[in-house]
C-alpha positions as CSV (number, residue, x, y, z in Angstrom):
1,X,0.0,0.0,0.0
2,X,1.2,3.5,-0.7
3,X,1.8,6.1,1.9
4,X,-0.9,8.5,3.2
5,X,0.4,12.1,3.0
6,X,-1.4,14.9,4.8
7,X,0.0,18.1,3.2
8,X,-0.1,21.9,3.6
9,X,-1.9,21.9,6.9
10,X,-1.3,23.9,10.1
11,X,0.0,21.2,12.4
12,X,-1.0,21.6,16.1
13,X,0.9,19.1,18.2
14,X,0.9,20.1,21.9
15,X,3.1,17.2,22.9
16,X,5.9,18.5,20.7
17,X,5.0,22.2,20.9
18,X,4.5,22.5,17.2
19,X,2.3,25.1,15.7
20,X,3.0,25.7,12.0
21,X,2.7,24.4,8.5
22,X,3.9,20.9,8.3
23,X,3.6,17.9,6.0
24,X,2.8,14.5,7.5
25,X,3.6,11.1,6.2
26,X,1.9,8.0,7.4
27,X,2.8,4.4,6.5
28,X,2.1,1.0,8.2
29,X,-0.4,2.7,10.5
30,X,2.2,5.0,12.0
31,X,3.6,8.5,11.6
32,X,6.8,8.1,9.7
33,X,7.7,11.7,8.9
34,X,6.9,15.3,9.9
35,X,8.4,17.7,7.5
36,X,8.6,21.4,7.2
37,X,9.6,21.0,3.5
38,X,7.0,19.9,0.9
39,X,7.3,16.3,-0.3
40,X,8.8,15.6,-3.7
41,X,6.4,15.5,-6.6
42,X,7.3,11.9,-7.3
43,X,6.4,10.9,-3.8
44,X,3.1,12.7,-4.0
45,X,2.2,10.9,-7.2
46,X,2.8,7.5,-5.6
47,X,0.9,8.3,-2.4
48,X,-2.6,8.8,-1.3
49,X,-2.8,12.6,-0.6
50,X,-5.0,14.4,1.8
51,X,-4.9,18.1,1.1
52,X,-5.1,20.1,4.3
53,X,-4.6,23.7,3.0
54,X,-6.5,26.2,5.3
55,X,-7.0,23.3,7.8
56,X,-5.6,22.4,11.2
57,X,-3.9,19.0,11.5
58,X,-4.2,17.7,15.1
59,X,-3.6,14.5,17.0
60,X,-6.8,12.4,16.9
61,X,-9.4,13.7,19.4
62,X,-10.0,11.5,22.4
63,X,-13.4,11.6,24.3
64,X,-13.1,10.3,27.8
65,X,-16.9,10.2,28.4
66,X,-19.4,8.7,26.1
67,X,-22.4,6.4,26.5
68,X,-22.7,3.9,23.7
69,X,-25.7,2.1,25.3
70,X,-24.8,-1.3,24.0
71,X,-25.5,-3.9,25.3
72,X,-29.1,-3.5,26.4
73,X,-30.3,-0.2,24.9
74,X,-29.5,-0.5,21.2
75,X,-32.6,1.5,20.3
76,X,-30.7,4.6,21.6
77,X,-27.2,3.9,20.3
78,X,-24.9,1.0,19.4
79,X,-21.2,0.7,19.5
80,X,-21.3,1.0,15.7
81,X,-23.5,4.1,15.5
82,X,-21.7,5.8,18.3
83,X,-18.4,5.1,16.6
84,X,-19.7,6.6,13.4
85,X,-20.8,9.7,15.3
86,X,-17.3,9.8,16.9
87,X,-15.3,9.8,13.7
88,X,-17.8,12.2,12.1
89,X,-17.0,14.6,14.9
90,X,-13.3,14.1,14.7
91,X,-12.8,11.7,17.6
92,X,-10.5,8.8,16.8
93,X,-10.9,7.4,20.3
94,X,-13.8,7.2,22.8
95,X,-14.1,5.8,26.3
96,X,-17.5,4.4,27.0
97,X,-19.2,4.4,30.4
98,X,-20.4,1.2,32.1
99,X,-24.1,2.0,32.6
100,X,-25.2,-0.5,30.0
101,X,-27.8,-3.2,30.6
102,X,-26.4,-5.3,32.1
103,X,-23.8,-3.0,33.7
104,X,-20.2,-3.4,32.5
105,X,-19.0,-4.9,35.8
106,X,-17.4,-8.0,34.5
107,X,-15.0,-9.3,31.8
108,X,-17.7,-10.7,29.6
109,X,-19.4,-7.4,29.0
110,X,-16.1,-5.6,28.5
111,X,-15.1,-8.2,25.9
112,X,-18.5,-7.9,24.2
113,X,-18.0,-4.1,23.8
114,X,-14.5,-4.6,22.4
115,X,-15.8,-7.2,19.9
116,X,-18.5,-4.8,18.7
117,X,-15.9,-2.1,18.3
118,X,-13.7,-4.4,16.2
119,X,-16.7,-5.2,14.1
120,X,-17.6,-1.5,13.6
121,X,-14.0,-0.9,12.6
122,X,-14.2,2.9,13.0
123,X,-13.0,4.7,16.2
124,X,-10.9,3.1,18.9
125,X,-13.2,2.2,21.8
126,X,-11.9,1.8,25.4
127,X,-14.5,0.5,27.9
128,X,-14.7,1.9,31.4
129,X,-15.7,-0.7,34.0
130,X,-18.1,-0.2,37.0
131,X,-16.8,0.7,40.4
132,X,-19.4,-1.4,42.1
133,X,-21.3,-4.5,41.2
134,X,-24.3,-3.5,39.2
135,X,-23.3,0.1,39.9
136,X,-25.4,-0.2,43.1
137,X,-22.7,1.3,45.3
138,X,-22.6,-1.6,47.7
139,X,-19.7,-3.9,46.8
140,X,-16.6,-3.4,44.6
141,X,-16.7,-4.9,41.2
142,X,-13.8,-7.2,40.2
143,X,-11.5,-4.4,39.2
144,X,-8.6,-6.6,38.4
145,X,-10.7,-8.7,36.0
146,X,-12.0,-5.5,34.4
147,X,-8.5,-4.2,33.9
148,X,-7.3,-7.4,32.4
149,X,-10.2,-7.5,30.0
150,X,-9.4,-4.1,28.7
151,X,-11.0,-1.4,30.9
152,X,-9.0,1.8,31.2
153,X,-10.8,3.3,34.2
154,X,-13.7,2.6,36.5
155,X,-16.8,4.6,37.2
156,X,-20.4,4.3,38.3
157,X,-21.2,7.3,36.1
158,X,-24.9,8.2,36.3
159,X,-24.8,7.3,40.0
160,X,-22.5,8.7,42.7
161,X,-20.6,6.5,45.1
162,X,-22.4,7.6,48.2
163,X,-20.4,5.4,50.5
164,X,-17.2,7.1,51.6
165,X,-15.8,3.7,52.6
166,X,-16.5,2.2,49.2
167,X,-14.9,5.1,47.4
168,X,-11.9,4.8,49.7
169,X,-11.5,1.1,48.8
170,X,-11.9,1.9,45.1
171,X,-9.1,4.5,45.2
172,X,-6.9,2.2,47.2
173,X,-7.4,-0.8,45.0
174,X,-7.0,1.0,41.6
175,X,-3.5,2.1,42.7
176,X,-2.4,-1.5,42.0
177,X,-3.5,-1.2,38.4
178,X,-2.6,2.4,37.7
179,X,-6.3,3.2,36.9
180,X,-8.2,6.4,37.6
181,X,-11.5,6.4,39.4
182,X,-13.9,8.5,37.4
183,X,-16.3,10.1,39.8
184,X,-19.9,11.3,39.1
185,X,-19.9,13.8,41.9
186,X,-23.4,14.3,43.3
187,X,-24.8,14.3,46.9
188,X,-28.2,12.7,46.3
189,X,-29.5,14.1,49.6
190,X,-28.9,17.6,48.3
191,X,-30.2,16.8,44.9
192,X,-33.5,15.5,46.2
193,X,-36.1,15.7,43.4
194,X,-34.3,18.6,41.7
195,X,-34.3,18.7,37.9
196,X,-32.3,21.8,37.0
197,X,-29.8,24.2,38.6
198,X,-31.1,25.9,41.7
199,X,-31.3,29.6,41.3
200,X,-33.3,32.5,39.9
201,X,-34.2,30.7,36.7
202,X,-35.5,27.5,38.5
203,X,-37.6,29.7,40.8
204,X,-39.0,31.6,37.8
205,X,-39.9,28.4,35.9
206,X,-41.3,26.6,38.9
207,X,-38.9,23.7,38.6
208,X,-37.2,22.1,41.6
209,X,-33.5,23.0,41.8
210,X,-30.2,21.2,42.3
211,X,-27.6,23.4,44.2
212,X,-24.0,23.5,43.1
213,X,-23.1,22.3,46.6
214,X,-24.4,18.9,45.7
215,X,-21.4,18.6,43.3
216,X,-18.9,20.6,45.3
217,X,-19.4,18.7,48.6
218,X,-18.8,15.3,47.0
219,X,-15.6,16.6,45.2
220,X,-14.4,17.9,48.6
221,X,-15.0,14.5,50.1
222,X,-13.2,12.6,47.3
223,X,-10.2,14.9,47.4
224,X,-9.8,14.2,51.1
225,X,-9.9,10.4,50.2
226,X,-7.3,11.0,47.4
227,X,-5.1,12.6,50.0
228,X,-5.6,9.7,52.3
229,X,-5.1,6.9,49.7
230,X,-2.9,8.3,47.0
231,X,-5.4,7.0,44.4
232,X,-6.0,8.7,41.1
233,X,-9.3,10.7,40.8
234,X,-10.8,12.0,37.6
235,X,-13.8,14.3,38.1
236,X,-16.4,13.8,35.4
237,X,-18.3,16.7,33.7
238,X,-17.3,19.5,36.2
239,X,-19.9,22.2,36.2
240,X,-19.6,24.6,39.2
241,X,-17.4,27.5,40.1
242,X,-16.7,25.9,43.5
243,X,-15.8,22.6,41.9
244,X,-13.2,24.2,39.6
245,X,-11.8,26.0,42.6
246,X,-11.5,22.8,44.6
247,X,-9.7,21.0,41.8
248,X,-7.4,24.0,41.2
249,X,-6.3,24.0,44.8
250,X,-5.9,20.2,44.9
251,X,-3.6,20.4,41.9
252,X,-1.5,23.1,43.5
253,X,-1.1,20.8,46.5
254,X,0.1,18.0,44.1
255,X,-2.8,15.6,44.5
256,X,-3.3,13.2,41.6
257,X,-6.6,14.6,40.3
258,X,-7.7,15.4,36.8
259,X,-11.1,16.6,35.4
260,X,-13.1,17.2,32.3
261,X,-15.7,19.7,31.1
262,X,-18.5,19.2,28.6
263,X,-19.2,21.6,25.8
264,X,-22.8,22.2,26.9
265,X,-21.5,23.4,30.3
266,X,-19.2,26.0,28.8
267,X,-21.6,27.0,26.1
268,X,-25.0,27.1,27.8
269,X,-26.5,28.3,31.1
270,X,-29.7,27.5,33.0
271,X,-31.3,30.3,31.0
272,X,-31.4,27.9,28.0
273,X,-34.1,25.9,29.8
274,X,-36.3,29.1,29.8
275,X,-35.3,30.1,26.2
276,X,-36.2,26.6,24.9
277,X,-39.5,26.7,26.8
278,X,-38.7,23.7,28.9
279,X,-37.1,21.9,26.0
280,X,-36.0,18.6,27.5
281,X,-32.8,18.4,25.5
282,X,-31.5,20.9,28.0
283,X,-32.1,18.5,30.9
284,X,-28.7,17.1,31.8
285,X,-26.9,15.8,34.9
286,X,-25.1,17.8,36.2
287,X,-27.6,20.5,35.1
288,X,-26.8,23.6,33.1
289,X,-25.5,26.1,35.6
290,X,-25.6,29.8,36.1
291,X,-23.4,32.2,34.1
292,X,-20.9,32.6,36.9
293,X,-20.3,28.8,36.9
294,X,-19.9,28.8,33.1
295,X,-17.4,31.6,33.4
296,X,-15.4,29.6,36.0
297,X,-15.4,26.5,33.7
298,X,-14.0,28.7,30.9
299,X,-11.3,30.0,33.2
300,X,-10.4,26.4,34.2
301,X,-10.1,25.4,30.6
302,X,-7.8,28.3,29.9
303,X,-5.5,28.0,33.0
304,X,-5.0,24.3,32.9
305,X,-7.2,23.3,35.8
306,X,-9.4,21.4,33.5
307,X,-7.5,18.7,31.6
308,X,-9.9,17.6,28.9
309,X,-13.0,18.5,26.9
310,X,-15.3,15.4,27.0
311,X,-18.8,15.3,25.5
312,X,-20.8,13.2,27.9
313,X,-22.5,12.0,24.8
314,X,-25.8,10.6,26.2
315,X,-28.2,9.4,23.5
316,X,-31.9,8.9,24.4
317,X,-34.9,8.2,22.2
318,X,-38.0,10.4,21.9
319,X,-39.7,8.0,24.4
320,X,-37.4,9.2,27.2
321,X,-37.2,12.8,26.1
322,X,-40.7,13.8,24.9
323,X,-42.1,14.0,28.4
324,X,-42.7,16.7,31.1
325,X,-39.4,18.2,32.2
326,X,-39.6,16.5,35.6
327,X,-39.9,13.1,34.0
328,X,-37.6,13.3,31.0
329,X,-34.3,11.5,31.1
330,X,-31.0,13.4,31.6
331,X,-28.6,13.8,28.8
332,X,-27.9,15.1,25.3
333,X,-25.8,13.9,22.4
334,X,-22.5,15.7,21.7
335,X,-20.0,13.9,19.6
336,X,-20.8,15.8,16.4
337,X,-21.2,19.3,17.9
338,X,-18.2,19.3,20.3
339,X,-15.7,20.6,17.8
340,X,-17.5,23.7,16.6
341,X,-18.6,24.6,20.2
342,X,-15.0,24.2,21.3
343,X,-13.6,26.2,18.4
344,X,-15.8,29.1,19.6
345,X,-13.5,29.4,22.6
346,X,-10.6,30.1,20.1
347,X,-12.7,32.7,18.2
348,X,-13.5,34.4,21.5
349,X,-9.8,34.5,22.4
350,X,-10.4,32.4,25.5
351,X,-7.8,29.8,24.5
352,X,-5.2,29.4,21.8
353,X,-5.5,26.8,19.0
354,X,-2.6,24.7,20.6
355,X,-4.5,24.7,23.9
356,X,-7.6,23.4,22.1
357,X,-5.6,20.5,20.7
358,X,-4.3,19.8,24.2
359,X,-7.9,19.7,25.6
360,X,-9.2,17.5,22.8
361,X,-6.2,15.1,22.5
362,X,-3.1,15.3,24.6
363,X,-4.8,16.1,27.8
364,X,-7.3,13.2,27.6
365,X,-4.6,10.8,26.7
366,X,-2.6,11.8,29.8
367,X,-5.7,11.5,32.1
368,X,-6.2,7.8,31.3
369,X,-2.7,7.0,30.1
370,X,-3.9,6.2,26.6
371,X,-1.9,5.9,23.5
372,X,-2.4,9.0,21.3
373,X,-2.3,12.7,21.8
374,X,0.8,13.2,19.8
375,X,2.0,13.2,16.2
376,X,5.6,12.2,16.9
377,X,7.4,9.9,14.4
378,X,6.7,6.3,15.3
379,X,3.3,6.8,17.1
380,X,0.0,5.3,15.8
381,X,-1.3,7.6,13.2
382,X,-4.5,8.9,14.7
383,X,-5.1,12.3,13.1
384,X,-8.0,14.8,13.0
385,X,-8.0,17.4,10.1
386,X,-10.1,20.3,11.1
387,X,-11.7,22.9,8.7
388,X,-12.1,25.7,11.3
389,X,-14.0,28.0,9.0
390,X,-16.5,25.6,7.6
391,X,-20.1,26.8,8.4
392,X,-22.9,24.3,8.8
393,X,-26.4,24.0,10.3
394,X,-27.0,21.4,13.0
395,X,-29.8,19.2,11.6
396,X,-30.4,16.3,14.0
397,X,-31.7,14.1,11.2
398,X,-28.4,14.3,9.5
399,X,-26.3,13.4,12.5
400,X,-24.9,9.8,12.7
401,X,-26.1,9.0,16.2
402,X,-29.2,6.9,16.4
403,X,-30.6,9.5,18.9
404,X,-31.3,13.1,18.1
405,X,-31.6,14.8,21.6
406,X,-29.6,17.9,21.1
407,X,-30.4,21.5,22.2
408,X,-28.2,22.8,19.3
409,X,-30.8,21.8,16.6
410,X,-31.0,24.6,14.1
411,X,-27.8,26.4,15.4
412,X,-25.5,27.8,12.8
413,X,-22.1,26.3,13.7
414,X,-18.6,27.0,12.5
415,X,-15.9,24.4,12.2
416,X,-15.9,20.7,11.2
417,X,-13.7,17.7,11.0
418,X,-12.7,17.4,7.4
419,X,-11.1,14.0,8.0
420,X,-10.6,11.5,10.8
421,X,-7.7,9.1,10.5
422,X,-7.5,6.1,12.8
423,X,-4.4,3.9,12.7
424,X,-3.4,5.3,9.4
425,X,-6.8,4.7,7.8
426,X,-9.2,7.5,6.7
427,X,-12.4,6.7,8.6
428,X,-14.3,9.9,7.8
429,X,-13.6,12.4,5.0
430,X,-15.8,15.3,4.2
431,X,-18.7,13.8,6.2
432,X,-18.6,10.4,4.5
433,X,-17.9,7.4,6.8
434,X,-15.6,4.7,5.5
435,X,-15.1,1.3,7.2
436,X,-13.1,-0.4,4.5
437,X,-11.6,2.5,2.5
438,X,-8.4,4.3,3.4
439,X,-5.3,2.9,4.8
440,X,-4.6,-0.5,6.5
441,X,-3.1,-0.2,10.0
């Protein structure tokens, strides 16, 4: 097979501090050359060429937080459909949460997910195993078995670990395997029957509120347990000003903690619930917060407190979403809108392009110790080619996810993944998904 050459693009490689026009050569599934000089005409004639003029060439995006729903809820999403949405959005790698049916708390479920990912043959899929059996918060799952089967982290996402003793044991036990504990931080006693952020908007709308303290108090508890155990904590979908402050202070003290933020939390506020007239695509957990919280998340993205942008892609069918706000399921899809929403931070001068690449690739790779996040010679060739100026309208019917629950329907967005390369093979190009075309890894 001939080489794949990605030429004339602006290379953004945070791991090597490169920001400039480069020409990338890929062969045998790996990066074989990064050149400042154009490739010879003869070499170009013999190769497959991906023209990247006016585009940004970045290490393949890595999403630490998606819900692929399979097994058990294939009517919402499958590993195949979720992988297609991932590469369409520029993500070469996704980490899928364990709240499947049955819960991914054993090797057989992990192996099933990995088999489905191989069959889909699109994005790399890394399962996240459950902290507790059945995610019931009562007894630790067989973490060693999950690690051996291929899990990269453990989490009871969707449910907090209410037992401090169980969380302590999880942090202690995962040290043996070098795995992070991904925490869904939520004090259920403070949440009560709340359905949106507690504040002026919830009062005006007559909806029961969830205070920011529900998230912040659990993060404070878990940081104390990290200090006690030395275990690695990763805070999922951070949403509150107080939460960002707690993580920032913990990092300054040298604690092994990382965190992620979702595009909807740095793009929208609780006012969106009112603007959408109780549109249930705005119902997420943690909820859309106040503008001061959104501003704090933006500051955390800029100053390094927040390590990764993660979508919390949570597909639901109309059966779960076309209900009264109180009754509707939490969650929105996000794999295909994350890039343009994140690019808006660059256009607003909140972050530099190289920092965006760090948040979407290098940072996530470091959080879970995954391969990727770099375009160094010799590494697996996972590459995202971004057309930052391409304008498009978010039309849910044209998205690749099986579910369509997005509050961004009808939005005019700017920026798109022109191509997604996984293991040297072009898996998506100009919106077309390819399983068998492109390069062999």
